All heavy atoms as an XYZ file, in Angstrom:
936
protein
N      61.041    -25.386    -41.222
C      60.165    -26.112    -40.317
C      58.763    -25.523    -40.423
O      58.592    -24.317    -40.429
C      60.698    -26.003    -38.889
C      59.886    -26.788    -37.895
S      60.564    -26.787    -36.236
C      61.960    -27.830    -36.460
N      57.794    -26.371    -40.529
C      56.409    -25.953    -40.672
C      55.857    -25.492    -39.323
O      56.215    -26.011    -38.281
C      55.588    -27.127    -41.198
C      54.178    -26.768    -41.534
C      53.451    -27.930    -42.152
C      52.017    -27.549    -42.418
N      51.252    -28.636    -42.967
N      54.979    -24.516    -39.354
C      54.357    -23.989    -38.143
C      53.012    -24.684    -37.948
O      52.209    -24.765    -38.871
C      54.156    -22.458    -38.255
C      53.457    -21.920    -37.031
C      55.480    -21.767    -38.469
N      52.791    -25.191    -36.746
C      51.537    -25.875    -36.418
C      50.774    -25.043    -35.403
O      51.367    -24.382    -34.550
C      51.823    -27.264    -35.839
C      52.454    -28.200    -36.824
C      53.829    -28.350    -36.882
C      51.677    -28.913    -37.720
C      54.413    -29.207    -37.798
C      52.245    -29.757    -38.641
C      53.622    -29.905    -38.678
N      49.462    -25.089    -35.483
C      48.629    -24.324    -34.559
C      48.749    -24.904    -33.149
O      49.147    -26.054    -32.958
C      47.167    -24.357    -35.009
O      46.647    -25.668    -34.881
N      48.393    -24.080    -32.180
C      48.407    -24.544    -30.787
C      47.461    -25.720    -30.601
O      47.744    -26.648    -29.856
C      48.010    -23.412    -29.842
C      49.044    -22.350    -29.681
C      48.558    -21.297    -28.703
C      49.544    -20.162    -28.609
N      49.077    -19.125    -27.697
N      46.351    -25.661    -31.298
C      45.360    -26.734    -31.180
C      45.939    -28.070    -31.652
O      45.745    -29.100    -31.008
C      44.122    -26.376    -31.993
C      43.024    -27.377    -31.893
C      41.809    -26.935    -32.668
N      40.752    -27.911    -32.519
C      39.614    -27.845    -33.134
N      39.355    -26.839    -33.930
N      38.704    -28.773    -32.960
N      46.665    -28.056    -32.761
C      47.272    -29.271    -33.284
C      48.357    -29.782    -32.339
O      48.444    -30.979    -32.060
C      47.871    -29.017    -34.683
O      46.834    -28.526    -35.540
C      48.461    -30.266    -35.269
N      49.178    -28.857    -31.831
C      50.219    -29.270    -30.874
C      49.609    -29.826    -29.607
O      50.072    -30.829    -29.062
C      51.129    -28.090    -30.552
C      52.029    -27.695    -31.706
C      52.929    -26.580    -31.317
N      52.106    -25.489    -30.797
C      52.458    -24.227    -30.769
N      53.629    -23.867    -31.206
N      51.662    -23.305    -30.306
N      48.541    -29.172    -29.111
C      47.872    -29.674    -27.907
C      47.284    -31.057    -28.140
O      47.353    -31.923    -27.268
C      46.768    -28.716    -27.465
C      47.312    -27.449    -26.849
O      48.468    -27.379    -26.440
N      46.479    -26.425    -26.802
N      46.691    -31.256    -29.320
C      46.103    -32.553    -29.633
C      47.186    -33.631    -29.648
O      47.003    -34.710    -29.081
C      45.385    -32.501    -30.976
C      44.735    -33.805    -31.366
C      44.138    -33.769    -32.764
O      44.478    -32.921    -33.581
N      43.265    -34.717    -33.042
N      48.306    -33.339    -30.280
C      49.402    -34.315    -30.333
C      49.962    -34.593    -28.941
O      50.208    -35.759    -28.591
C      50.511    -33.819    -31.257
N      50.134    -33.554    -28.148
C      50.659    -33.763    -26.793
C      49.658    -34.532    -25.935
O      50.053    -35.346    -25.099
C      51.017    -32.424    -26.144
C      52.298    -31.815    -26.666
S      53.751    -32.891    -26.517
C      53.902    -33.022    -24.738
N      48.370    -34.310    -26.145
C      47.354    -35.068    -25.402
C      47.454    -36.560    -25.759
O      47.397    -37.420    -24.891
C      45.959    -34.528    -25.722
C      44.814    -35.305    -25.122
C      44.742    -35.291    -23.621
N      44.587    -33.939    -23.127
C      44.941    -33.587    -21.887
N      45.421    -34.453    -21.060
N      44.800    -32.343    -21.498
N      47.616    -36.855    -27.042
C      47.748    -38.244    -27.480
C      48.995    -38.879    -26.858
O      48.944    -39.991    -26.320
C      47.813    -38.320    -29.024
C      46.470    -37.931    -29.636
C      48.229    -39.720    -29.485
C      46.522    -37.706    -31.145
N      50.099    -38.173    -26.918
C      51.369    -38.713    -26.407
C      51.307    -38.905    -24.895
O      51.687    -39.963    -24.377
C      52.534    -37.789    -26.806
C      52.696    -37.764    -28.330
C      53.828    -38.227    -26.143
C      53.588    -36.654    -28.847
N      50.819    -37.893    -24.177
C      50.731    -37.995    -22.716
C      49.786    -39.113    -22.287
O      50.096    -39.880    -21.373
C      50.292    -36.669    -22.107
S      51.543    -35.376    -22.209
N      48.636    -39.211    -22.942
C      47.685    -40.270    -22.607
C      48.272    -41.649    -22.884
O      48.046    -42.593    -22.122
C      46.380    -40.104    -23.387
C      45.547    -38.944    -22.882
O      45.850    -38.417    -21.788
O      44.600    -38.553    -23.591
N      49.028    -41.773    -23.954
C      49.638    -43.061    -24.298
C      50.605    -43.500    -23.207
O      50.587    -44.650    -22.777
C      50.369    -42.957    -25.634
C      51.021    -44.248    -26.066
C      50.270    -45.242    -26.682
C      52.369    -44.467    -25.865
C      50.858    -46.433    -27.077
C      52.972    -45.651    -26.256
C      52.214    -46.631    -26.867
O      52.803    -47.810    -27.256
N      51.436    -42.596    -22.741
C      52.440    -42.966    -21.745
C      51.892    -42.995    -20.327
O      52.509    -43.592    -19.452
C      53.658    -42.043    -21.841
C      54.512    -42.382    -23.043
C      54.602    -41.522    -24.121
C      55.192    -43.581    -23.116
C      55.360    -41.842    -25.234
C      55.952    -43.920    -24.213
C      56.033    -43.041    -25.274
O      56.780    -43.368    -26.366
N      50.736    -42.368    -20.083
C      50.124    -42.446    -18.760
C      49.334    -43.735    -18.574
O      49.068    -44.135    -17.448
C      49.202    -41.247    -18.524
C      49.941    -39.987    -18.191
C      48.983    -38.851    -17.931
C      49.735    -37.572    -17.696
N      48.825    -36.435    -17.511
N      48.937    -44.358    -19.669
C      48.180    -45.604    -19.555
C      49.116    -46.704    -19.045
O      50.288    -46.464    -18.773
C      47.568    -45.981    -20.900
O      48.574    -46.206    -21.850
N      48.594    -47.889    -18.924
C      49.368    -49.016    -18.382
C      50.734    -49.097    -19.057
O      50.930    -48.617    -20.173
C      48.597    -50.310    -18.593
N      51.685    -49.711    -18.390
C      53.056    -49.782    -18.914
C      53.067    -50.243    -20.357
O      52.611    -51.327    -20.689
C      53.894    -50.739    -18.064
C      54.114    -50.198    -16.678
O      54.061    -49.001    -16.465
N      54.347    -51.082    -15.733
N      53.606    -49.394    -21.198
C      53.670    -49.683    -22.626
C      54.976    -50.401    -22.933
O      56.032    -49.996    -22.481
C      53.581    -48.381    -23.433
C      52.328    -47.596    -23.187
C      51.084    -48.340    -23.628
O      51.112    -49.163    -24.523
N      49.972    -48.063    -22.976
N      54.896    -51.474    -23.684
C      56.095    -52.218    -24.049
C      56.851    -51.547    -25.182
O      58.066    -51.687    -25.301
C      55.712    -53.645    -24.460
C      55.045    -54.481    -23.381
C      54.622    -55.829    -23.942
C      55.995    -54.672    -22.206
N      56.141    -50.817    -26.029
C      56.747    -50.194    -27.198
C      56.600    -48.693    -27.121
O      55.622    -48.174    -26.610
C      56.068    -50.695    -28.480
C      56.049    -52.176    -28.588
C      54.976    -52.990    -28.357
C      57.131    -53.024    -28.919
N      55.332    -54.293    -28.531
C      56.659    -54.356    -28.882
C      58.460    -52.812    -29.239
C      57.459    -55.445    -29.153
C      59.268    -53.898    -29.516
C      58.764    -55.200    -29.470
N      57.581    -48.012    -27.678
C      57.491    -46.553    -27.759
C      56.452    -46.183    -28.817
O      56.228    -46.921    -29.770
C      58.853    -45.958    -28.121
N      55.849    -45.065    -28.637
C      54.869    -44.555    -29.586
C      55.600    -44.039    -30.814
O      56.539    -43.257    -30.701
C      54.068    -43.431    -28.934
C      52.952    -42.792    -29.738
C      51.812    -43.781    -29.921
C      52.451    -41.550    -29.042
N      55.182    -44.490    -31.988
C      55.786    -44.016    -33.237
C      55.013    -42.839    -33.797
O      53.853    -42.617    -33.449
N      55.647    -42.092    -34.673
C      54.963    -40.926    -35.251
C      53.744    -41.344    -36.065
O      52.737    -40.637    -36.066
C      55.923    -40.098    -36.122
O      56.556    -40.954    -37.062
C      56.969    -39.408    -35.279
N      53.799    -42.491    -36.726
C      52.630    -42.955    -37.483
C      51.501    -43.408    -36.564
O      50.343    -43.432    -36.972
C      53.013    -44.080    -38.441
C      53.780    -43.569    -39.638
O      53.792    -42.384    -39.920
N      54.443    -44.465    -40.341
N      51.830    -43.781    -35.327
C      50.803    -44.188    -34.361
C      49.921    -43.012    -33.938
O      48.817    -43.220    -33.443
C      51.446    -44.814    -33.126
C      52.172    -46.117    -33.441
O      51.748    -46.797    -34.396
O      53.140    -46.439    -32.733
N      50.404    -41.804    -34.127
C      49.600    -40.635    -33.775
C      48.303    -40.607    -34.580
O      47.260    -40.210    -34.072
C      50.389    -39.344    -34.005
C      51.600    -39.113    -33.107
C      52.354    -37.863    -33.547
C      51.187    -39.007    -31.661
N      48.369    -41.034    -35.829
C      47.160    -41.074    -36.665
C      46.155    -42.082    -36.112
O      44.962    -41.827    -36.093
C      47.507    -41.448    -38.106
C      48.403    -40.465    -38.800
C      49.614    -40.864    -39.357
C      48.046    -39.130    -38.921
C      50.442    -39.954    -40.008
C      48.863    -38.215    -39.568
C      50.059    -38.636    -40.105
O      50.872    -37.737    -40.740
N      46.647    -43.204    -35.661
C      45.771    -44.250    -35.131
C      45.075    -43.803    -33.846
O      43.984    -44.238    -33.531
C      46.600    -45.511    -34.861
C      45.780    -46.736    -34.634
C      46.594    -48.012    -34.709
N      47.975    -47.862    -34.309
C      48.501    -48.368    -33.191
N      47.752    -49.033    -32.372
N      49.768    -48.191    -32.908
N      45.711    -42.881    -33.120
C      45.145    -42.409    -31.855
C      44.363    -41.110    -31.994
O      43.991    -40.504    -30.995
C      46.256    -42.238    -30.817
C      46.836    -43.535    -30.358
N      46.209    -44.359    -29.459
C      47.982    -44.165    -30.706
C      46.948    -45.427    -29.250
N      48.037    -45.335    -30.003
N      44.135    -40.636    -33.233
C      43.222    -39.515    -33.417
C      43.779    -38.281    -34.089
O      43.046    -37.312    -34.277
N      45.050    -38.251    -34.447
C      45.593    -37.087    -35.147
C      45.069    -37.062    -36.575
O      44.964    -38.092    -37.228
C      47.127    -37.136    -35.154
C      47.838    -35.916    -35.704
C      47.610    -34.716    -34.787
C      49.325    -36.179    -35.846
N      44.729    -35.888    -37.053
C      44.188    -35.726    -38.399
C      45.204    -36.168    -39.451
O      46.401    -35.927    -39.315
C      43.821    -34.267    -38.627
O      43.452    -34.055    -39.961
N      44.716    -36.795    -40.511
C      45.585    -37.252    -41.603
C      46.184    -36.086    -42.387
O      47.161    -36.248    -43.102
C      44.808    -38.159    -42.566
C      44.292    -39.421    -41.937
C      45.383    -40.445    -41.839
C      44.772    -41.750    -41.329
N      45.764    -42.732    -41.052
N      45.601    -34.888    -42.246
C      46.107    -33.714    -42.952
C      47.431    -33.214    -42.375
O      48.158    -32.485    -43.029
C      45.085    -32.574    -42.889
C      43.773    -32.946    -43.549
O      43.785    -33.859    -44.399
O      42.746    -32.338    -43.217
N      47.725    -33.610    -41.137
C      48.918    -33.143    -40.441
C      50.072    -34.102    -40.721
O      49.902    -35.316    -40.674
C      48.651    -33.070    -38.920
C      49.888    -32.658    -38.166
C      47.497    -32.139    -38.634
N      51.245    -33.554    -41.014
C      52.435    -34.371    -41.198
C      52.995    -34.692    -39.810
O      53.569    -33.827    -39.144
C      53.470    -33.631    -42.038
C      54.692    -34.467    -42.342
O      54.769    -35.621    -41.883
O      55.576    -33.960    -43.061
N      52.807    -35.919    -39.365
C      53.176    -36.312    -38.003
C      54.676    -36.205    -37.764
O      55.110    -35.840    -36.670
C      52.699    -37.735    -37.722
N      55.476    -36.490    -38.762
C      56.933    -36.426    -38.604
C      57.388    -34.980    -38.381
O      58.205    -34.718    -37.513
C      57.606    -37.035    -39.837
C      59.040    -37.429    -39.634
C      59.243    -38.603    -38.685
O      58.437    -39.546    -38.682
O      60.233    -38.557    -37.928
N      56.838    -34.055    -39.141
C      57.187    -32.642    -38.954
C      56.654    -32.102    -37.631
O      57.316    -31.308    -36.967
C      56.658    -31.795    -40.105
C      57.451    -31.941    -41.370
C      56.956    -30.979    -42.452
O      55.950    -30.298    -42.292
N      57.676    -30.939    -43.561
N      55.465    -32.539    -37.249
C      54.900    -32.132    -35.966
C      55.784    -32.626    -34.830
O      56.072    -31.900    -33.878
C      53.472    -32.658    -35.820
C      52.762    -32.370    -34.501
C      52.665    -30.879    -34.244
C      51.375    -33.000    -34.513
N      56.251    -33.866    -34.942
C      57.141    -34.417    -33.919
C      58.459    -33.645    -33.882
O      59.004    -33.398    -32.803
C      57.384    -35.896    -34.184
N      58.963    -33.247    -35.034
C      60.183    -32.431    -35.079
C      59.969    -31.101    -34.358
O      60.844    -30.629    -33.627
C      60.608    -32.164    -36.525
C      61.224    -33.373    -37.192
O      61.695    -34.286    -36.485
O      61.227    -33.411    -38.444
N      58.807    -30.501    -34.559
C      58.491    -29.234    -33.903
C      58.418    -29.411    -32.391
O      58.985    -28.620    -31.635
C      57.156    -28.675    -34.428
O      57.256    -28.482    -35.833
C      56.798    -27.361    -33.755
N      57.734    -30.464    -31.939
C      57.618    -30.711    -30.503
C      58.976    -31.043    -29.894
O      59.250    -30.697    -28.746
C      56.615    -31.835    -30.244
C      55.158    -31.502    -30.572
C      54.289    -32.737    -30.414
C      54.653    -30.361    -29.720
N      59.840    -31.701    -30.661
C      61.185    -31.988    -30.173
C      61.987    -30.691    -30.049
O      62.707    -30.486    -29.067
C      61.899    -32.958    -31.109
C      63.295    -33.335    -30.627
C      64.006    -34.261    -31.577
O      63.835    -34.136    -32.799
O      64.765    -35.122    -31.070
N      61.855    -29.814    -31.027
C      62.559    -28.533    -30.974
C      62.082    -27.688    -29.790
O      62.861    -26.913    -29.226
C      62.362    -27.771    -32.280
N      60.828    -27.833    -29.416
C      60.284    -27.099    -28.277
C      60.693    -27.740    -26.955
O      60.466    -27.163    -25.889
C      58.762    -27.024    -28.388
C      58.293    -26.213    -29.580
S      56.524    -26.278    -29.819
C      56.024    -24.933    -28.751
N      61.249    -28.947    -27.006
C      61.746    -29.605    -25.805
C      60.754    -30.498    -25.090
O      61.001    -30.923    -23.969
N      59.623    -30.806    -25.719
C      58.596    -31.613    -25.068
C      58.774    -33.116    -25.287
O      58.317    -33.909    -24.470
C      57.203    -31.198    -25.543
C      56.863    -29.778    -25.199
C      56.437    -28.888    -26.174
C      56.979    -29.305    -23.900
C      56.134    -27.575    -25.873
C      56.683    -27.992    -23.588
C      56.258    -27.135    -24.579
O      55.957    -25.839    -24.261
N      59.396    -33.497    -26.385
C      59.610    -34.909    -26.681
C      61.030    -35.115    -27.188
O      61.717    -34.154    -27.565
C      58.611    -35.461    -27.721
C      58.787    -34.753    -29.074
C      57.180    -35.365    -27.228
C      57.971    -35.359    -30.201
N      61.453    -36.369    -27.186
C      62.707    -36.770    -27.821
C      62.368    -37.812    -28.865
O      61.533    -38.687    -28.634
C      63.666    -37.367    -26.803
C      64.206    -36.373    -25.809
C      65.114    -37.021    -24.784
O      65.143    -38.275    -24.690
O      65.784    -36.274    -24.069
N      63.000    -37.714    -30.009
C      62.748    -38.660    -31.091
C      63.934    -39.588    -31.248
O      65.078    -39.147    -31.226
C      62.503    -37.923    -32.414
C      61.245    -37.073    -32.498
C      61.212    -36.329    -33.819
C      60.013    -37.930    -32.353
N      63.648    -40.857    -31.383
C      64.661    -41.848    -31.719
C      64.405    -42.216    -33.163
O      63.357    -42.744    -33.497
C      64.544    -43.088    -30.813
O      64.593    -42.664    -29.451
C      65.651    -44.065    -31.097
N      65.355    -41.901    -34.005
C      65.162    -42.105    -35.441
C      65.751    -43.448    -35.867
O      66.830    -43.819    -35.451
C      65.808    -40.974    -36.219
C      65.214    -39.634    -35.841
C      65.730    -38.530    -36.720
N      65.393    -37.223    -36.212
C      64.212    -36.660    -36.298
N      63.227    -37.281    -36.867
N      63.995    -35.453    -35.802
N      64.994    -44.121    -36.717
C      65.431    -45.383    -37.301
C      65.632    -45.192    -38.791
O      65.171    -44.215    -39.366
C      64.400    -46.480    -37.030
C      64.186    -46.721    -35.551
C      63.005    -46.320    -34.933
C      65.172    -47.301    -34.775
C      62.812    -46.533    -33.580
C      64.986    -47.507    -33.418
C      63.812    -47.122    -32.834
O      63.621    -47.310    -31.500
N      66.291    -46.111    -39.428
C      66.697    -45.950    -40.824
C      65.523    -45.620    -41.745
O      65.438    -44.537    -42.288
C      67.426    -47.203    -41.295
C      67.886    -47.113    -42.720
C      68.819    -46.159    -43.104
C      67.367    -47.946    -43.688
C      69.233    -46.049    -44.410
C      67.779    -47.852    -45.007
C      68.713    -46.904    -45.358
O      69.114    -46.803    -46.656
N      64.592    -46.525    -41.941
C      63.449    -46.286    -42.830
C      62.117    -46.268    -42.092
O      61.082    -46.109    -42.700
C      63.380    -47.344    -43.936
C      64.316    -47.014    -45.070
O      64.656    -45.861    -45.288
N      64.736    -48.034    -45.798
N      62.132    -46.470    -40.804
C      60.903    -46.545    -40.024
C      60.544    -45.171    -39.473
O      61.383    -44.275    -39.405
C      61.079    -47.530    -38.867
C      61.262    -48.957    -39.357
O      60.727    -49.266    -40.442
O      61.927    -49.737    -38.673
N      59.291    -45.002    -39.053
C      58.922    -43.738    -38.411
C      59.665    -43.574    -37.084
O      60.095    -44.552    -36.482
C      57.416    -43.858    -38.183
C      57.053    -45.250    -38.485
C      58.178    -45.899    -39.203
N      59.818    -42.353    -36.659
C      60.540    -42.060    -35.422
C      59.739    -42.517    -34.213
O      58.512    -42.481    -34.209
C      60.807    -40.560    -35.312
O      61.548    -40.114    -36.406
N      60.465    -42.945    -33.169
C      59.844    -43.311    -31.897
C      59.832    -42.075    -31.001
O      60.801    -41.324    -30.944
C      60.606    -44.447    -31.232
N      58.721    -41.862    -30.299
C      58.530    -40.670    -29.472
C      58.678    -41.038    -28.006
O      58.073    -41.989    -27.526
C      57.130    -40.074    -29.705
C      56.959    -39.677    -31.167
C      56.884    -38.893    -28.782
C      55.544    -39.292    -31.528
N      59.480    -40.254    -27.283
C      59.616    -40.380    -25.834
C      59.400    -39.015    -25.211
O      59.874    -38.007    -25.736
C      61.002    -40.907    -25.453
C      61.199    -42.326    -25.912
O      60.387    -43.189    -25.634
N      62.272    -42.561    -26.647
N      58.691    -38.984    -24.098
C      58.416    -37.717    -23.412
C      59.636    -37.255    -22.628
O      60.317    -38.054    -22.002
C      57.257    -37.888    -22.437
C      55.858    -37.792    -22.996
C      54.841    -38.185    -21.945
C      55.566    -36.409    -23.498
N      59.891    -35.952    -22.648
C      60.906    -35.369    -21.775
C      60.215    -34.950    -20.482
O      58.985    -35.045    -20.358
C      61.552    -34.138    -22.431
O      60.542    -33.148    -22.651
C      62.227    -34.496    -23.746
N      60.989    -34.469    -19.522
C      60.385    -34.023    -18.264
C      59.452    -32.842    -18.487
O      58.395    -32.761    -17.870
C      61.474    -33.662    -17.255
C      62.149    -34.881    -16.695
O      61.567    -35.959    -16.655
N      63.395    -34.723    -16.278
N      59.832    -31.908    -19.358
C      58.928    -30.779    -19.618
C      57.694    -31.230    -20.387
O      56.629    -30.631    -20.267
C      59.652    -29.655    -20.360
O      60.179    -30.116    -21.571
N      57.800    -32.286    -21.179
C      56.646    -32.828    -21.881
C      55.668    -33.498    -20.930
O      54.456    -33.472    -21.144
N      56.195    -34.103    -19.857
C      55.326    -34.763    -18.880
C      54.445    -33.769    -18.141
O      53.353    -34.097    -17.717
C      56.174    -35.552    -17.882
C      56.830    -36.763    -18.489
C      57.728    -37.472    -17.498
C      58.444    -38.630    -18.176
N      59.427    -39.271    -17.293
N      54.932    -32.548    -17.994
C      54.132    -31.537    -17.287
C      53.663    -30.435    -18.240
O      53.445    -29.298    -17.835
C      54.908    -30.963    -16.118
S      56.434    -30.150    -16.564
N      53.473    -30.774    -19.504
C      53.071    -29.816    -20.536
C      51.771    -29.106    -20.173
O      51.697    -27.878    -20.211
C      52.913    -30.566    -21.864
C      52.372    -29.747    -23.004
C      53.194    -28.880    -23.708
C      51.040    -29.847    -23.397
C      52.712    -28.126    -24.774
C      50.557    -29.105    -24.454
C      51.390    -28.250    -25.134
O      50.910    -27.511    -26.181
N      50.756    -29.861    -19.805
C      49.446    -29.259    -19.551
C      49.414    -28.514    -18.222
O      48.711    -27.514    -18.085
C      48.349    -30.318    -19.627
C      48.151    -30.821    -21.027
C      48.659    -32.051    -21.421
C      47.504    -30.053    -21.967
C      48.498    -32.500    -22.721
C      47.340    -30.486    -23.273
C      47.848    -31.716    -23.646
N      50.189    -28.962    -17.222
C      50.251    -28.245    -15.953
C      50.937    -26.896    -16.139
O      50.497    -25.879    -15.611
C      50.995    -29.074    -14.898
C      50.240    -30.292    -14.423
C      50.375    -31.488    -15.355
O      51.120    -31.408    -16.362
O      49.713    -32.497    -15.095
N      52.020    -26.872    -16.904
C      52.731    -25.632    -17.176
C      51.846    -24.671    -17.948
O      51.827    -23.460    -17.677
C      54.013    -25.919    -17.978
O      54.789    -26.880    -17.278
C      54.829    -24.675    -18.197
N      51.100    -25.206    -18.901
C      50.187    -24.383    -19.696
C      49.114    -23.750    -18.799
O      48.797    -22.572    -18.939
C      49.548    -25.249    -20.772
C      48.694    -24.506    -21.721
C      48.159    -25.425    -22.781
C      47.153    -24.706    -23.621
N      46.518    -25.557    -24.580
N      48.574    -24.512    -17.862
C      47.559    -23.995    -16.947
C      48.151    -22.922    -16.035
O      47.491    -21.912    -15.752
C      46.970    -25.130    -16.113
N      49.388    -23.120    -15.584
C      50.034    -22.115    -14.738
C      50.226    -20.802    -15.495
O      50.000    -19.728    -14.949
C      51.393    -22.623    -14.241
C      51.256    -23.747    -13.218
O      50.137    -23.922    -12.681
O      52.261    -24.436    -12.970
N      50.646    -20.885    -16.748
C      50.827    -19.674    -17.547
C      49.499    -18.954    -17.763
O      49.429    -17.726    -17.742
C      51.462    -20.014    -18.888
C      52.965    -20.040    -18.807
C      53.581    -20.130    -20.178
N      54.097    -21.490    -20.305
C      53.918    -22.282    -21.326
N      53.242    -21.875    -22.367
N      54.414    -23.496    -21.345
N      48.432    -19.723    -17.958
C      47.112    -19.125    -18.144
C      46.671    -18.395    -16.876
O      46.115    -17.294    -16.946
C      46.101    -20.203    -18.523
C      44.699    -19.750    -18.879
C      44.730    -18.859    -20.120
C      43.808    -20.944    -19.129
N      46.929    -18.990    -15.713
C      46.597    -18.331    -14.445
C      47.391    -17.043    -14.266
O      46.858    -16.039    -13.798
C      46.865    -19.268    -13.266
C      45.865    -20.405    -13.179
O      44.782    -20.299    -13.806
O      46.157    -21.401    -12.492
N      48.671    -17.063    -14.634
C      49.492    -15.859    -14.514
C      48.974    -14.751    -15.429
O      48.943    -13.585    -15.032
C      50.952    -16.182    -14.853
C      51.640    -17.030    -13.810
C      53.011    -17.510    -14.255
O      53.481    -17.094    -15.338
O      53.612    -18.297    -13.519
N      48.563    -15.107    -16.639
C      48.013    -14.108    -17.557
C      46.710    -13.535    -17.008
O      46.440    -12.341    -17.152
C      47.768    -14.720    -18.934
C      49.012    -14.871    -19.749
C      48.672    -15.360    -21.140
C      49.904    -15.466    -21.989
N      49.587    -15.879    -23.361
N      45.891    -14.376    -16.401
C      44.622    -13.924    -15.842
C      44.867    -12.921    -14.721
O      44.220    -11.877    -14.656
C      43.828    -15.124    -15.324
C      42.414    -14.787    -14.922
C      41.625    -16.021    -14.519
N      41.475    -16.928    -15.635
C      41.858    -18.212    -15.635
N      42.370    -18.746    -14.559
N      41.697    -18.968    -16.692
N      45.827    -13.204    -13.840
C      46.148    -12.289    -12.745
C      46.693    -10.977    -13.296
O      46.327     -9.892    -12.829
C      47.169    -12.951    -11.780
C      47.749    -11.937    -10.812
C      46.517    -14.098    -11.022
N      47.542    -11.059    -14.313
C      48.090     -9.853    -14.933
C      46.979     -9.011    -15.558
O      46.979     -7.787    -15.449
C      49.104    -10.261    -15.999
C      49.827     -9.109    -16.629
C      50.860     -9.584    -17.637
O      51.593    -10.538    -17.331
O      50.892     -8.990    -18.730
N      46.017     -9.652    -16.192
C      44.898     -8.949    -16.814
C      44.039     -8.257    -15.760
O      43.615     -7.108    -15.943
C      44.070     -9.932    -17.637
C      42.880     -9.317    -18.304
C      41.574     -9.547    -18.015
C      42.881     -8.350    -19.355
N      40.751     -8.803    -18.829
C      41.545     -8.052    -19.663
C      43.883     -7.709    -20.068
C      41.184     -7.146    -20.642
C      43.511     -6.801    -21.049
C      42.189     -6.532    -21.324
N      43.792     -8.905    -14.635
C      43.002     -8.308    -13.549
C      43.725     -7.088    -12.991
O      43.112     -6.051    -12.736
C      42.703     -9.355    -12.454
C      41.714    -10.394    -12.989
C      42.159     -8.695    -11.192
C      41.512    -11.593    -12.089
N      45.044     -7.204    -12.794
C      45.822     -6.056    -12.313
C      45.730     -4.890    -13.294
O      45.605     -3.731    -12.887
C      47.279     -6.445    -12.123
C      47.516     -7.283    -10.908
C      48.984     -7.593    -10.763
N      49.205     -8.504     -9.660
C      50.238     -9.292     -9.544
N      51.175     -9.285    -10.479
N      50.363    -10.086     -8.514
N      45.796     -5.194    -14.574
C      45.700     -4.160    -15.602
C      44.345     -3.453    -15.537
O      44.267     -2.229    -15.604
C      45.924     -4.772    -16.990
C      45.630     -3.833    -18.121
C      46.519     -2.824    -18.460
C      44.439     -3.933    -18.843
C      46.247     -1.942    -19.495
C      44.161     -3.063    -19.880
C      45.065     -2.071    -20.198
O      44.783     -1.199    -21.219
N      43.281     -4.212    -15.403
C      41.935     -3.631    -15.337
C      41.792     -2.733    -14.112
O      41.250     -1.628    -14.206
C      40.866     -4.748    -15.338
C      40.807     -5.407    -16.712
C      39.504     -4.204    -14.946
C      39.916     -6.624    -16.769
N      42.298     -3.187    -12.975
C      42.174     -2.397    -11.744
C      42.951     -1.093    -11.855
O      42.422     -0.019    -11.538
C      42.637     -3.230    -10.528
C      41.637     -4.357    -10.257
C      42.794     -2.348     -9.292
C      42.097     -5.357     -9.215
N      44.196     -1.158    -12.318
C      44.993      0.074    -12.414
C      44.423      1.024    -13.458
O      44.435      2.242    -13.261
C      46.471     -0.241    -12.743
O      46.538     -1.025    -13.938
C      47.134     -0.985    -11.610
N      43.905      0.493    -14.540
C      43.286      1.341    -15.559
C      42.021      2.003    -15.018
O      41.781      3.190    -15.263
C      42.965      0.525    -16.823
O      44.165     -0.075    -17.297
C      42.366      1.398    -17.908
N      41.219      1.265    -14.275
C      39.998      1.824    -13.689
C      40.335      2.941    -12.704
O      39.663      3.989    -12.681
C      39.191      0.733    -13.006
N      41.373      2.753    -11.907
C      41.784      3.794    -10.959
C      42.264      5.036    -11.713
O      41.926      6.170    -11.346
C      42.874      3.254    -10.008
C      42.274      2.196     -9.062
C      43.528      4.381     -9.207
C      43.303      1.444     -8.253
N      43.049      4.827    -12.772
C      43.550      5.964    -13.553
C      42.408      6.722    -14.218
O      42.395      7.959    -14.238
C      44.545      5.472    -14.593
N      41.437      6.016    -14.771
C      40.281      6.668    -15.411
C      39.457      7.427    -14.377
O      39.022      8.562    -14.626
C      39.422      5.628    -16.170
C      38.089      6.206    -16.586
C      40.178      5.093    -17.373
N      39.272      6.826    -13.200
C      38.518      7.503    -12.140
C      39.235      8.780    -11.697
O      38.608      9.822    -11.488
C      38.312      6.568    -10.960
N      40.555      8.719    -11.565
C      41.318      9.905    -11.181
C      41.257     10.969    -12.257
O      41.157     12.174    -11.964
C      42.767      9.507    -10.903
N      41.283     10.552    -13.510
C      41.204     11.495    -14.622
C      39.850     12.204    -14.631
O      39.763     13.417    -14.802
C      41.435     10.739    -15.945
C      41.369     11.590    -17.163
C      42.371     12.503    -17.451
C      40.274     11.510    -18.021
C      42.305     13.301    -18.569
C      40.209     12.312    -19.148
C      41.237     13.213    -19.422
N      38.785     11.457    -14.449
C      37.433     12.040    -14.426
C      37.285     12.973    -13.234
O      36.714     14.066    -13.351
C      36.380     10.917    -14.417
C      36.381     10.176    -15.764
C      34.992     11.472    -14.098
C      35.540      8.943    -15.801
N      37.803     12.566    -12.079
C      37.695     13.392    -10.882
C      38.437     14.707    -11.057
O      37.996     15.740    -10.564
C      38.240     12.627     -9.679
C      38.115     13.386     -8.393
C      38.679     12.619     -7.237
C      38.567     13.496     -5.989
N      39.265     12.948     -4.863
N      39.561     14.695    -11.764
C      40.359     15.920    -11.944
C      39.599     16.974    -12.768
O      39.844     18.165    -12.607
C      41.689     15.609    -12.600
O      41.493     15.212    -13.950
N      38.679     16.580    -13.611
C      37.909     17.522    -14.408
C      36.720     18.097    -13.651
O      36.282     19.207    -13.926
C      37.407     16.867    -15.698
C      38.426     16.874    -16.784
C      39.041     15.700    -17.170
C      38.780     18.046    -17.428
C      39.975     15.693    -18.186
C      39.725     18.060    -18.431
C      40.334     16.872    -18.824
N      36.149     17.350    -12.746
C      34.908     17.781    -12.095
C      35.106     18.348    -10.698
O      34.203     18.926    -10.143
C      33.912     16.619    -12.038
C      33.457     16.207    -13.411
C      33.816     14.976    -13.934
C      32.659     17.042    -14.181
C      33.397     14.586    -15.187
C      32.236     16.658    -15.437
C      32.606     15.429    -15.951
N      36.278     18.167    -10.113
C      36.443     18.676     -8.740
C      37.621     19.563     -8.616
O      38.585     19.671     -9.051
C      36.545     17.537     -7.730
C      35.315     16.699     -7.688
C      35.293     15.427     -8.259
C      34.158     17.169     -7.113
C      34.158     14.640     -8.216
C      33.016     16.381     -7.068
C      33.027     15.125     -7.618
């Protein structure tokens, strides 16, 4: 399985989420439709869809010779919200790290001078 950058995965998920958030769609989004909605031609859409399916964000319905149809899973529907929550958690963890490190450095300096 090919590895895709976070930027490429985010772009594909943005296309898929925007497609399904718009007015009621009569047809499922196909992997080839990703190119029409802005995915770079350099990216193999079928492999990218396989990767997103393995990550649990989409489900693919495969047809005999046609491109796969993409459907969002529940975790795919909240992909960007979950990503924002993880970013907030990392930010809080980083602030805690800075504070504890600053206290330790201050205590270390104080132990030499007093």
